[in-house]
N, CA, C, O and the ligand as a Tripos MOL2 file, in Angstrom:
@<TRIPOS>MOLECULE
protein
  293   291    74     0     0
PROTEIN
NO_CHARGES

@<TRIPOS>ATOM
      1 N          48.6070  -19.0650  182.6290 N.3       1 MET1
      2 CA         47.3420  -18.4010  182.2740 C.3       1 MET1
      3 C          47.9950  -17.1340  181.5380 C.2       1 MET1
      4 O          48.7460  -16.3670  182.1420 O.2       1 MET1
      5 N          47.6720  -16.9810  180.2620 N.am      2 ASP2
      6 CA         48.1170  -15.9010  179.4280 C.3       2 ASP2
      7 C          47.2440  -14.5970  179.6280 C.2       2 ASP2
      8 O          46.0760  -14.6480  180.0140 O.2       2 ASP2
      9 N          47.9210  -13.4130  179.3280 N.am      3 PRO3
     10 CA         47.1720  -12.1870  179.6890 C.3       3 PRO3
     11 C          45.8620  -11.9660  179.1060 C.2       3 PRO3
     12 O          45.0130  -11.3110  179.7100 O.2       3 PRO3
     13 N          45.6400  -12.5060  177.8990 N.am      4 SER4
     14 CA         44.3180  -12.3220  177.2780 C.3       4 SER4
     15 C          43.1430  -12.9490  178.0390 C.2       4 SER4
     16 O          42.0400  -12.4050  178.0860 O.2       4 SER4
     17 N          43.4260  -14.1220  178.6340 N.am      5 SER5
     18 CA         42.4260  -14.7950  179.3920 C.3       5 SER5
     19 C          42.1220  -14.0000  180.6610 C.2       5 SER5
     20 O          40.9810  -13.9070  181.1130 O.2       5 SER5
     21 N          43.2610  -13.3970  181.2490 N.am      6 ILE6
     22 CA         43.0380  -12.5550  182.4730 C.3       6 ILE6
     23 C          42.1360  -11.4220  182.2000 C.2       6 ILE6
     24 O          41.2100  -11.0980  182.9440 O.2       6 ILE6
     25 N          42.4670  -10.8070  181.0420 N.am      7 ILE7
     26 CA         41.6060   -9.6050  180.6310 C.3       7 ILE7
     27 C          40.1740   -9.9820  180.4040 C.2       7 ILE7
     28 O          39.2510   -9.2210  180.6950 O.2       7 ILE7
     29 N          40.0060  -11.1770  179.8750 N.am      8 PHE8
     30 CA         38.7150  -11.6580  179.6160 C.3       8 PHE8
     31 C          37.8440  -11.8890  180.9120 C.2       8 PHE8
     32 O          36.6670  -11.5400  181.0050 O.2       8 PHE8
     33 N          38.5280  -12.4840  181.8430 N.am      9 ILE9
     34 CA         37.8840  -12.7790  183.0620 C.3       9 ILE9
     35 C          37.5850  -11.4420  183.9090 C.2       9 ILE9
     36 O          36.5760  -11.3390  184.6060 O.2       9 ILE9
     37 N          38.5050  -10.4770  183.7940 N.am     10 VAL10
     38 CA         38.2050   -9.1390  184.3970 C.3      10 VAL10
     39 C          37.1380   -8.4620  183.7360 C.2      10 VAL10
     40 O          36.2880   -7.8560  184.3880 O.2      10 VAL10
     41 N          37.1160   -8.5200  182.4170 N.am     11 PHE11
     42 CA         35.9990   -7.9390  181.6360 C.3      11 PHE11
     43 C          34.5990   -8.4990  182.0480 C.2      11 PHE11
     44 O          33.6480   -7.7620  182.3120 O.2      11 PHE11
     45 N          34.5510   -9.8780  182.0810 N.am     12 MET12
     46 CA         33.4120  -10.5710  182.3980 C.3      12 MET12
     47 C          32.9130  -10.1420  183.8080 C.2      12 MET12
     48 O          31.7180   -9.9640  184.0440 O.2      12 MET12
     49 N          33.9810   -9.9750  184.8060 N.am     13 GLY13
     50 CA         33.5730   -9.5010  186.1020 C.3      13 GLY13
     51 C          32.9560   -8.0690  186.1800 C.2      13 GLY13
     52 O          32.0440   -7.8080  186.9640 O.2      13 GLY13
     53 N          33.4940   -7.1700  185.3380 N.am     14 VAL14
     54 CA         33.0030   -5.8170  185.1440 C.3      14 VAL14
     55 C          31.5480   -5.8910  184.5680 C.2      14 VAL14
     56 O          30.6620   -5.1670  185.0220 O.2      14 VAL14
     57 N          31.3390   -6.7220  183.6270 N.am     15 VAL15
     58 CA         29.9390   -6.8350  182.9650 C.3      15 VAL15
     59 C          28.9540   -7.2830  184.0010 C.2      15 VAL15
     60 O          27.8510   -6.7400  184.0590 O.2      15 VAL15
     61 N          29.2960   -8.2520  184.8290 N.am     16 VAL16
     62 CA         28.4490   -8.7940  185.8280 C.3      16 VAL16
     63 C          28.1060   -7.7600  186.8780 C.2      16 VAL16
     64 O          26.9760   -7.6260  187.3490 O.2      16 VAL16
     65 N          29.1840   -7.0250  187.2160 N.am     17 LEU17
     66 CA         29.1380   -5.9890  188.3100 C.3      17 LEU17
     67 C          28.1090   -4.8700  187.8440 C.2      17 LEU17
     68 O          27.1610   -4.5430  188.5590 O.2      17 LEU17
     69 N          28.3770   -4.2570  186.4980 N.am     18 VAL18
     70 CA         27.5570   -3.3350  185.9170 C.3      18 VAL18
     71 C          26.0220   -3.7520  185.7940 C.2      18 VAL18
     72 O          25.0720   -2.9870  185.9580 O.2      18 VAL18
     73 N          25.9540   -5.1210  185.4710 N.am     19 TYR19
     74 CA         24.5400   -5.6170  185.2990 C.3      19 TYR19
     75 C          23.7560   -5.5550  186.6720 C.2      19 TYR19
     76 O          22.5810   -5.1880  186.7030 O.2      19 TYR19
     77 N          24.4680   -5.9380  187.8330 N.am     20 PHE20
     78 CA         23.7790   -5.9890  189.0870 C.3      20 PHE20
     79 C          23.6420   -4.5240  189.5670 C.2      20 PHE20
     80 O          22.6770   -4.2330  190.2740 O.2      20 PHE20
     81 N          24.5270   -3.6140  189.2340 N.am     21 ILE21
     82 CA         24.3440   -2.1880  189.7100 C.3      21 ILE21
     83 C          23.1190   -1.6140  189.0120 C.2      21 ILE21
     84 O          22.2740   -0.9670  189.6310 O.2      21 ILE21
     85 N          23.0430   -1.8680  187.7010 N.am     22 PHE22
     86 CA         21.9470   -1.3140  186.8880 C.3      22 PHE22
     87 C          20.5090   -1.9630  187.2710 C.2      22 PHE22
     88 O          19.4740   -1.2960  187.3060 O.2      22 PHE22
     89 N          20.5750   -3.2520  187.5350 N.am     23 SER23
     90 CA         19.3080   -3.8930  187.8280 C.3      23 SER23
     91 C          18.8670   -3.5080  189.2360 C.2      23 SER23
     92 O          17.6570   -3.4350  189.4500 O.2      23 SER23
     93 N          19.7110   -3.2600  190.1910 N.am     24 GLY24
     94 CA         19.3800   -2.9010  191.4750 C.3      24 GLY24
     95 C          18.9020   -1.4130  191.5170 C.2      24 GLY24
     96 O          18.0070   -1.0360  192.2730 O.2      24 GLY24
     97 N          19.6130   -0.5390  190.5850 N.am     25 ARG25
     98 CA         19.0780    0.8250  190.5290 C.3      25 ARG25
     99 C          17.6590    0.9540  189.9210 C.2      25 ARG25
    100 O          16.7620    1.6800  190.3500 O.2      25 ARG25
    101 N          17.6090    0.1490  188.8770 N.am     26 GLY26
    102 CA         16.2270    0.0760  188.2280 C.3      26 GLY26
    103 C          15.1270   -0.0550  189.2040 C.2      26 GLY26
    104 O          14.1800    0.7260  189.3050 O.2      26 GLY26
    105 N          15.3410   -1.1430  189.9330 N.am     27 ARG27
    106 CA         14.1610   -1.4390  191.0390 C.3      27 ARG27
    107 C          14.0070   -0.3750  192.0260 C.2      27 ARG27
    108 O          12.8910   -0.1240  192.4820 O.2      27 ARG27
    109 N          15.0830    0.2910  192.4010 N.am     28 ARG28
    110 CA         14.8840    1.3230  193.4740 C.3      28 ARG28
    111 C          14.3480    2.6030  192.9900 C.2      28 ARG28
    112 O          13.3590    3.1300  193.5000 O.2      28 ARG28
    113 N          15.1040    3.1800  191.8510 N.am     29 ALA29
    114 CA         14.6060    4.5470  191.3490 C.3      29 ALA29
    115 C          13.4210    4.2760  190.3570 C.2      29 ALA29
    116 O          12.6970    5.2360  190.0930 O.2      29 ALA29
    117 N          13.1780    3.1630  189.8330 N.am     30 GLY30
    118 CA         12.1180    2.9880  188.9360 C.3      30 GLY30
    119 C          12.1980    3.6550  187.5610 C.2      30 GLY30
    120 O          11.2070    4.1060  186.9870 O.2      30 GLY30
    121 N          13.3370    3.6850  187.1120 N.am     31 ARG31
    122 CA         13.4870    4.3050  185.7610 C.3      31 ARG31
    123 C          12.7930    3.6430  184.6590 C.2      31 ARG31
    124 O          12.2250    4.2950  183.7830 O.2      31 ARG31
    125 N          12.8230    2.2330  184.6800 N.am     32 ASN32
    126 CA         11.9930    1.4930  183.7000 C.3      32 ASN32
    127 C          10.9900    0.6880  184.3580 C.2      32 ASN32
    128 O          10.2110    0.0040  183.6940 O.2      32 ASN32
    129 N          10.9550    0.7260  185.6690 N.am     33 VAL33
    130 CA          9.9140   -0.0620  186.2910 C.3      33 VAL33
    131 C           8.6430    0.8410  186.3380 C.2      33 VAL33
    132 O           8.7360    2.0310  186.6390 O.2      33 VAL33
    133 N           7.4770    0.2590  186.0380 N.am     34 CYS34
    134 CA          6.2980    1.0010  186.1210 C.3      34 CYS34
    135 C           6.1200    1.6640  187.4550 C.2      34 CYS34
    136 O           6.3480    1.0650  188.5060 O.2      34 CYS34
    137 N           5.6780    3.0060  187.3950 N.am     35 THR35
    138 CA          5.5260    3.6830  188.7010 C.3      35 THR35
    139 C           4.1790    3.4680  189.2470 C.2      35 THR35
    140 O           3.9480    3.6760  190.4380 O.2      35 THR35
    141 N           3.2430    3.0440  188.3930 N.am     36 ARG36
    142 CA          1.8910    2.8620  188.8440 C.3      36 ARG36
    143 C           1.6880    1.5850  189.6910 C.2      36 ARG36
    144 O           0.9980    1.6100  190.7100 O.2      36 ARG36
    145 N           2.3190    0.4400  189.2370 N.am     37 CYS37
    146 CA          2.2070   -0.7720  189.9860 C.3      37 CYS37
    147 C           3.4720   -1.1720  190.7150 C.2      37 CYS37
    148 O           3.5510   -2.2410  191.3200 O.2      37 CYS37
    149 N           4.4650   -0.2900  190.6460 N.am     38 SER38
    150 CA          5.8470   -0.6160  191.1960 C.3      38 SER38
    151 C           6.3980   -1.9250  190.5860 C.2      38 SER38
    152 O           7.1250   -2.6260  191.2890 O.2      38 SER38
    153 N           6.1020   -2.2930  189.3420 N.am     39 GLY39
    154 CA          6.8030   -3.5160  188.8660 C.3      39 GLY39
    155 C           6.1050   -4.7980  189.0670 C.2      39 GLY39
    156 O           6.5830   -5.8660  188.6840 O.2      39 GLY39
    157 N           4.9300   -4.6840  189.6910 N.am     40 THR40
    158 CA          4.1020   -5.9300  189.9140 C.3      40 THR40
    159 C           3.2870   -6.2840  188.7470 C.2      40 THR40
    160 O           2.9900   -7.4630  188.5530 O.2      40 THR40
    161 N           2.9130   -5.3740  187.9760 N.am     41 GLY41
    162 CA          2.0540   -5.5710  186.9120 C.3      41 GLY41
    163 C           0.4730   -5.5730  187.2550 C.2      41 GLY41
    164 O          -0.3890   -5.6060  186.3760 O.2      41 GLY41
    165 N           0.2130   -5.5340  188.5590 N.am     42 GLU42
    166 CA         -1.1760   -5.5340  188.9790 C.3      42 GLU42
    167 C          -1.4240   -4.3030  189.8570 C.2      42 GLU42
    168 O          -0.5010   -3.8430  190.5300 O.2      42 GLU42
    169 N          -2.6540   -3.7550  189.8670 N.am     43 VAL43
    170 CA         -2.8830   -2.6310  190.6840 C.3      43 VAL43
    171 C          -4.2310   -2.9710  191.4950 C.2      43 VAL43
    172 O          -5.0620   -3.8270  191.1890 O.2      43 VAL43
    173 N          -4.2520   -2.1490  192.5400 N.am     44 ASN44
    174 CA         -5.4480   -2.3250  193.4020 C.3      44 ASN44
    175 C          -5.7180   -0.8610  194.0260 C.2      44 ASN44
    176 O          -5.3000   -0.5250  195.1340 O.2      44 ASN44
    177 N          -6.3980   -0.1160  193.2520 N.am     45 GLU45
    178 CA         -6.5440    1.3280  193.4770 C.3      45 GLU45
    179 C          -7.9600    1.6150  193.8880 C.2      45 GLU45
    180 O          -8.9260    1.0940  193.3290 O.2      45 GLU45
    181 N          -8.0490    2.4810  194.9080 N.am     46 LYS46
    182 CA         -9.4100    3.0540  195.1990 C.3      46 LYS46
    183 C          -9.2190    4.4220  195.8800 C.2      46 LYS46
    184 O          -8.5690    4.5110  196.9220 O.2      46 LYS46
    185 N          -9.7770    5.4640  195.3010 N.am     47 TRP47
    186 CA         -9.7090    6.7370  195.8290 C.3      47 TRP47
    187 C         -10.9370    7.5370  195.3970 C.2      47 TRP47
    188 O         -11.4910    7.3120  194.3210 O.2      47 TRP47
    189 N         -11.3430    8.4530  196.2330 N.am     48 PRO48
    190 CA        -12.5220    9.3220  195.8180 C.3      48 PRO48
    191 C         -12.1760   10.1540  194.5260 C.2      48 PRO48
    192 O         -11.1530   10.8380  194.4790 O.2      48 PRO48
    193 N         -13.0700   10.0700  193.4760 N.am     49 ASP49
    194 CA        -12.9070   10.7140  192.2710 C.3      49 ASP49
    195 C         -14.3250   11.2650  191.8330 C.2      49 ASP49
    196 O         -15.2400   10.4890  191.5570 O.2      49 ASP49
    197 N         -14.4660   12.6350  191.7840 N.am     50 PRO50
    198 CA        -15.8150   13.1750  191.6330 C.3      50 PRO50
    199 C         -16.1700   12.9290  190.1430 C.2      50 PRO50
    200 O         -17.3660   12.9580  189.8520 O.2      50 PRO50
    201 N         -15.2840   12.6990  189.1980 N.am     51 ASN51
    202 CA        -15.6780   12.4760  187.7430 C.3      51 ASN51
    203 C         -15.9820   10.9880  187.5160 C.2      51 ASN51
    204 O         -16.5590   10.6900  186.4700 O.2      51 ASN51
    205 N         -15.6550   10.0300  188.3850 N.am     52 ALA52
    206 CA        -15.9370    8.6810  188.1170 C.3      52 ALA52
    207 C         -17.2590    8.3010  188.5690 C.2      52 ALA52
    208 O         -17.7060    8.8250  189.5890 O.2      52 ALA52
    209 N         -17.9620    7.4100  187.8950 N.am     53 PRO53
    210 CA        -19.3690    6.9730  188.2210 C.3      53 PRO53
    211 C         -19.3160    6.3250  189.5620 C.2      53 PRO53
    212 O         -18.5710    5.3720  189.7920 O.2      53 PRO53
    213 N         -20.1950    6.9070  190.5320 N.am     54 GLY54
    214 CA        -20.3310    6.4760  191.8550 C.3      54 GLY54
    215 C         -19.4170    7.2840  192.8070 C.2      54 GLY54
    216 O         -19.4470    7.0780  194.0210 O.2      54 GLY54
    217 N         -18.5560    8.2580  192.2100 N.am     55 GLY55
    218 CA        -17.7120    9.0410  193.0980 C.3      55 GLY55
    219 C         -16.5120    8.4320  193.5460 C.2      55 GLY55
    220 O         -15.8270    9.0240  194.3800 O.2      55 GLY55
    221 N         -16.1040    7.1180  193.0170 N.am     56 TRP56
    222 CA        -14.9840    6.4900  193.4970 C.3      56 TRP56
    223 C         -14.1840    6.0340  192.2290 C.2      56 TRP56
    224 O         -14.7880    5.4990  191.2990 O.2      56 TRP56
    225 N         -12.9570    6.2220  192.1870 N.am     57 HIS57
    226 CA        -11.9990    5.6320  191.2400 C.3      57 HIS57
    227 C         -11.7280    4.2390  191.8020 C.2      57 HIS57
    228 O         -11.2790    4.1080  192.9400 O.2      57 HIS57
    229 N         -12.0130    3.1370  190.9660 N.am     58 ARG58
    230 CA        -11.5980    1.7750  191.3760 C.3      58 ARG58
    231 C         -11.0260    1.0810  190.2820 C.2      58 ARG58
    232 O         -11.5020    1.1390  189.1490 O.2      58 ARG58
    233 N          -9.9920    0.4070  190.5930 N.am     59 LEU59
    234 CA         -9.2010   -0.4220  189.5850 C.3      59 LEU59
    235 C          -8.4960   -1.4790  190.2830 C.2      59 LEU59
    236 O          -7.7180   -1.2460  191.2080 O.2      59 LEU59
    237 N          -8.7680   -2.6670  189.8380 N.am     60 GLU60
    238 CA         -8.0580   -3.8860  190.3710 C.3      60 GLU60
    239 C          -7.6990   -4.7840  189.1560 C.2      60 GLU60
    240 O          -8.4580   -4.9240  188.1970 O.2      60 GLU60
    241 N          -6.5270   -5.3600  189.2640 N.am     61 GLY61
    242 CA         -6.0930   -6.2460  188.3380 C.3      61 GLY61
    243 C          -4.9860   -5.8000  187.4850 C.2      61 GLY61
    244 O          -4.0000   -5.3070  188.0330 O.2      61 GLY61
    245 N          -5.0310   -5.9140  186.2150 N.am     62 VAL62
    246 CA         -3.9050   -5.6820  185.2760 C.3      62 VAL62
    247 C          -3.6200   -4.1620  185.2210 C.2      62 VAL62
    248 O          -4.5380   -3.3700  185.0060 O.2      62 VAL62
    249 N          -2.3500   -3.7590  185.4150 N.am     63 CYS63
    250 CA         -2.1340   -2.3190  185.4270 C.3      63 CYS63
    251 C          -2.3290   -1.7500  184.0020 C.2      63 CYS63
    252 O          -1.8680   -2.3450  183.0280 O.2      63 CYS63
    253 N          -3.0290   -0.5680  183.8870 N.am     64 PRO64
    254 CA         -3.2900   -0.1220  182.5530 C.3      64 PRO64
    255 C          -2.0450    0.6150  181.9540 C.2      64 PRO64
    256 O          -2.0100    0.8600  180.7480 O.2      64 PRO64
    257 N          -1.0970    0.9440  182.7320 N.am     65 LYS65
    258 CA          0.0380    1.7940  182.4050 C.3      65 LYS65
    259 C           1.1110    0.8680  181.5740 C.2      65 LYS65
    260 O           1.6450    1.2370  180.5290 O.2      65 LYS65
    261 N           1.3270   -0.3430  182.1870 N.am     66 CYS66
    262 CA          2.4080   -1.1970  181.6640 C.3      66 CYS66
    263 C           1.7350   -2.3940  181.0310 C.2      66 CYS66
    264 O           2.4160   -3.2230  180.4270 O.2      66 CYS66
    265 N           0.3960   -2.5180  181.1490 N.am     67 LYS67
    266 CA         -0.4620   -3.7830  180.6960 C.3      67 LYS67
    267 C           0.1550   -4.9890  181.2930 C.2      67 LYS67
    268 O           0.4000   -5.9840  180.6110 O.2      67 LYS67
    269 N           0.4180   -4.9090  182.5990 N.am     68 GLY68
    270 CA          0.6810   -6.1790  183.2340 C.3      68 GLY68
    271 C           2.2200   -6.5400  183.2290 C.2      68 GLY68
    272 O           2.6520   -7.4760  183.9020 O.2      68 GLY68
    273 N           2.9470   -5.8200  182.5070 N.am     69 LYS69
    274 CA          4.4380   -6.1600  182.2570 C.3      69 LYS69
    275 C           5.2720   -5.7290  183.4640 C.2      69 LYS69
    276 O           6.3010   -6.3370  183.7550 O.2      69 LYS69
    277 N           4.8350   -4.6880  184.1650 N.am     70 GLY70
    278 CA          5.5840   -4.1440  185.2280 C.3      70 GLY70
    279 C           6.6280   -3.1880  184.9420 C.2      70 GLY70
    280 O           7.2170   -2.5630  185.8240 O.2      70 GLY70
    281 N           6.8840   -3.0610  183.5410 N.am     71 ARG71
    282 CA          7.9210   -2.2750  183.1490 C.3      71 ARG71
    283 C           7.5160   -1.3050  182.0520 C.2      71 ARG71
    284 O           6.6930   -1.6870  181.2210 O.2      71 ARG71
    285 N           8.0530   -0.0120  181.9790 N.am     72 VAL72
    286 CA          7.5560    0.8560  180.8250 C.3      72 VAL72
    287 C           8.9760    1.2390  180.1880 C.2      72 VAL72
    288 O          10.0660    1.1120  180.7450 O.2      72 VAL72
    289 N           8.7290    1.7390  178.8910 N.am     73 ASN73
    290 CA          9.8460    2.1120  178.1440 C.3      73 ASN73
    291 C          10.0710    3.6190  178.2180 C.2      73 ASN73
    292 O          11.0150    4.1330  177.6170 O.2      73 ASN73
    293 ZN          2.2290   -1.0630  185.7570 Zn       74 ZN74
@<TRIPOS>BOND
     1     1     2 1
     2     2     3 1
     3     3     4 2
     4     3     5 am
     5     5     6 1
     6     6     7 1
     7     7     8 2
     8     7     9 am
     9     9    10 1
    10    10    11 1
    11    11    12 2
    12    11    13 am
    13    13    14 1
    14    14    15 1
    15    15    16 2
    16    15    17 am
    17    17    18 1
    18    18    19 1
    19    19    20 2
    20    19    21 am
    21    21    22 1
    22    22    23 1
    23    23    24 2
    24    23    25 am
    25    25    26 1
    26    26    27 1
    27    27    28 2
    28    27    29 am
    29    29    30 1
    30    30    31 1
    31    31    32 2
    32    31    33 am
    33    33    34 1
    34    34    35 1
    35    35    36 2
    36    35    37 am
    37    37    38 1
    38    38    39 1
    39    39    40 2
    40    39    41 am
    41    41    42 1
    42    42    43 1
    43    43    44 2
    44    43    45 am
    45    45    46 1
    46    46    47 1
    47    47    48 2
    48    47    49 am
    49    49    50 1
    50    50    51 1
    51    51    52 2
    52    51    53 am
    53    53    54 1
    54    54    55 1
    55    55    56 2
    56    55    57 am
    57    57    58 1
    58    58    59 1
    59    59    60 2
    60    59    61 am
    61    61    62 1
    62    62    63 1
    63    63    64 2
    64    63    65 am
    65    65    66 1
    66    66    67 1
    67    67    68 2
    68    67    69 am
    69    69    70 1
    70    70    71 1
    71    71    72 2
    72    71    73 am
    73    73    74 1
    74    74    75 1
    75    75    76 2
    76    75    77 am
    77    77    78 1
    78    78    79 1
    79    79    80 2
    80    79    81 am
    81    81    82 1
    82    82    83 1
    83    83    84 2
    84    83    85 am
    85    85    86 1
    86    86    87 1
    87    87    88 2
    88    87    89 am
    89    89    90 1
    90    90    91 1
    91    91    92 2
    92    91    93 am
    93    93    94 1
    94    94    95 1
    95    95    96 2
    96    95    97 am
    97    97    98 1
    98    98    99 1
    99    99   100 2
   100    99   101 am
   101   101   102 1
   102   102   103 1
   103   103   104 2
   104   103   105 am
   105   105   106 1
   106   106   107 1
   107   107   108 2
   108   107   109 am
   109   109   110 1
   110   110   111 1
   111   111   112 2
   112   111   113 am
   113   113   114 1
   114   114   115 1
   115   115   116 2
   116   115   117 am
   117   117   118 1
   118   118   119 1
   119   119   120 2
   120   119   121 am
   121   121   122 1
   122   122   123 1
   123   123   124 2
   124   123   125 am
   125   125   126 1
   126   126   127 1
   127   127   128 2
   128   127   129 am
   129   129   130 1
   130   130   131 1
   131   131   132 2
   132   131   133 am
   133   133   134 1
   134   134   135 1
   135   135   136 2
   136   135   137 am
   137   137   138 1
   138   138   139 1
   139   139   140 2
   140   139   141 am
   141   141   142 1
   142   142   143 1
   143   143   144 2
   144   143   145 am
   145   145   146 1
   146   146   147 1
   147   147   148 2
   148   147   149 am
   149   149   150 1
   150   150   151 1
   151   151   152 2
   152   151   153 am
   153   153   154 1
   154   154   155 1
   155   155   156 2
   156   155   157 am
   157   157   158 1
   158   158   159 1
   159   159   160 2
   160   159   161 am
   161   161   162 1
   162   162   163 1
   163   163   164 2
   164   163   165 am
   165   165   166 1
   166   166   167 1
   167   167   168 2
   168   167   169 am
   169   169   170 1
   170   170   171 1
   171   171   172 2
   172   171   173 am
   173   173   174 1
   174   174   175 1
   175   175   176 2
   176   175   177 am
   177   177   178 1
   178   178   179 1
   179   179   180 2
   180   179   181 am
   181   181   182 1
   182   182   183 1
   183   183   184 2
   184   183   185 am
   185   185   186 1
   186   186   187 1
   187   187   188 2
   188   187   189 am
   189   189   190 1
   190   190   191 1
   191   191   192 2
   192   191   193 am
   193   193   194 1
   194   194   195 1
   195   195   196 2
   196   195   197 am
   197   197   198 1
   198   198   199 1
   199   199   200 2
   200   199   201 am
   201   201   202 1
   202   202   203 1
   203   203   204 2
   204   203   205 am
   205   205   206 1
   206   206   207 1
   207   207   208 2
   208   207   209 am
   209   209   210 1
   210   210   211 1
   211   211   212 2
   212   211   213 am
   213   213   214 1
   214   214   215 1
   215   215   216 2
   216   215   217 am
   217   217   218 1
   218   218   219 1
   219   219   220 2
   220   219   221 am
   221   221   222 1
   222   222   223 1
   223   223   224 2
   224   223   225 am
   225   225   226 1
   226   226   227 1
   227   227   228 2
   228   227   229 am
   229   229   230 1
   230   230   231 1
   231   231   232 2
   232   231   233 am
   233   233   234 1
   234   234   235 1
   235   235   236 2
   236   235   237 am
   237   237   238 1
   238   238   239 1
   239   239   240 2
   240   239   241 am
   241   241   242 1
   242   242   243 1
   243   243   244 2
   244   243   245 am
   245   245   246 1
   246   246   247 1
   247   247   248 2
   248   247   249 am
   249   249   250 1
   250   250   251 1
   251   251   252 2
   252   251   253 am
   253   253   254 1
   254   254   255 1
   255   255   256 2
   256   255   257 am
   257   257   258 1
   258   258   259 1
   259   259   260 2
   260   259   261 am
   261   261   262 1
   262   262   263 1
   263   263   264 2
   264   263   265 am
   265   265   266 1
   266   266   267 1
   267   267   268 2
   268   267   269 am
   269   269   270 1
   270   270   271 1
   271   271   272 2
   272   271   273 am
   273   273   274 1
   274   274   275 1
   275   275   276 2
   276   275   277 am
   277   277   278 1
   278   278   279 1
   279   279   280 2
   280   279   281 am
   281   281   282 1
   282   282   283 1
   283   283   284 2
   284   283   285 am
   285   285   286 1
   286   286   287 1
   287   287   288 2
   288   287   289 am
   289   289   290 1
   290   290   291 1
   291   291   292 2
@<TRIPOS>SUBSTRUCTURE
     1 MET1         2 RESIDUE 1 A MET
     2 ASP2         6 RESIDUE 1 A ASP
     3 PRO3        10 RESIDUE 1 A PRO
     4 SER4        14 RESIDUE 1 A SER
     5 SER5        18 RESIDUE 1 A SER
     6 ILE6        22 RESIDUE 1 A ILE
     7 ILE7        26 RESIDUE 1 A ILE
     8 PHE8        30 RESIDUE 1 A PHE
     9 ILE9        34 RESIDUE 1 A ILE
    10 VAL10       38 RESIDUE 1 A VAL
    11 PHE11       42 RESIDUE 1 A PHE
    12 MET12       46 RESIDUE 1 A MET
    13 GLY13       50 RESIDUE 1 A GLY
    14 VAL14       54 RESIDUE 1 A VAL
    15 VAL15       58 RESIDUE 1 A VAL
    16 VAL16       62 RESIDUE 1 A VAL
    17 LEU17       66 RESIDUE 1 A LEU
    18 VAL18       70 RESIDUE 1 A VAL
    19 TYR19       74 RESIDUE 1 A TYR
    20 PHE20       78 RESIDUE 1 A PHE
    21 ILE21       82 RESIDUE 1 A ILE
    22 PHE22       86 RESIDUE 1 A PHE
    23 SER23       90 RESIDUE 1 A SER
    24 GLY24       94 RESIDUE 1 A GLY
    25 ARG25       98 RESIDUE 1 A ARG
    26 GLY26      102 RESIDUE 1 A GLY
    27 ARG27      106 RESIDUE 1 A ARG
    28 ARG28      110 RESIDUE 1 A ARG
    29 ALA29      114 RESIDUE 1 A ALA
    30 GLY30      118 RESIDUE 1 A GLY
    31 ARG31      122 RESIDUE 1 A ARG
    32 ASN32      126 RESIDUE 1 A ASN
    33 VAL33      130 RESIDUE 1 A VAL
    34 CYS34      134 RESIDUE 1 A CYS
    35 THR35      138 RESIDUE 1 A THR
    36 ARG36      142 RESIDUE 1 A ARG
    37 CYS37      146 RESIDUE 1 A CYS
    38 SER38      150 RESIDUE 1 A SER
    39 GLY39      154 RESIDUE 1 A GLY
    40 THR40      158 RESIDUE 1 A THR
    41 GLY41      162 RESIDUE 1 A GLY
    42 GLU42      166 RESIDUE 1 A GLU
    43 VAL43      170 RESIDUE 1 A VAL
    44 ASN44      174 RESIDUE 1 A ASN
    45 GLU45      178 RESIDUE 1 A GLU
    46 LYS46      182 RESIDUE 1 A LYS
    47 TRP47      186 RESIDUE 1 A TRP
    48 PRO48      190 RESIDUE 1 A PRO
    49 ASP49      194 RESIDUE 1 A ASP
    50 PRO50      198 RESIDUE 1 A PRO
    51 ASN51      202 RESIDUE 1 A ASN
    52 ALA52      206 RESIDUE 1 A ALA
    53 PRO53      210 RESIDUE 1 A PRO
    54 GLY54      214 RESIDUE 1 A GLY
    55 GLY55      218 RESIDUE 1 A GLY
    56 TRP56      222 RESIDUE 1 A TRP
    57 HIS57      226 RESIDUE 1 A HIS
    58 ARG58      230 RESIDUE 1 A ARG
    59 LEU59      234 RESIDUE 1 A LEU
    60 GLU60      238 RESIDUE 1 A GLU
    61 GLY61      242 RESIDUE 1 A GLY
    62 VAL62      246 RESIDUE 1 A VAL
    63 CYS63      250 RESIDUE 1 A CYS
    64 PRO64      254 RESIDUE 1 A PRO
    65 LYS65      258 RESIDUE 1 A LYS
    66 CYS66      262 RESIDUE 1 A CYS
    67 LYS67      266 RESIDUE 1 A LYS
    68 GLY68      270 RESIDUE 1 A GLY
    69 LYS69      274 RESIDUE 1 A LYS
    70 GLY70      278 RESIDUE 1 A GLY
    71 ARG71      282 RESIDUE 1 A ARG
    72 VAL72      286 RESIDUE 1 A VAL
    73 ASN73      290 RESIDUE 1 A ASN
    74 ZN74       293 GROUP 0 **** ****
C-alpha cells in the first residue's frame, strides 16, 4: 500500500468522524433543528392565550416555523 492511499483512507475516516460529530451535535443542541417541533415537523400545541379566539392557543399538524421540514436555516 502506497502512502497516498493510506492518507486517503485516514482522510475519509476523519470526514466520517466529523460528519457523525456534527450530526449528533445538531440533534442535541438544535442549531439547525427546528426548536418549535424538535425536528419532527409536526406540532401539537395547546396553551391558554388571551389574544386567541376562545382563549386558547391551539395548533396541530404541520409546524409553522419550519413548514414540516423539521429544520430551519
Ligand atoms: Zn418545526
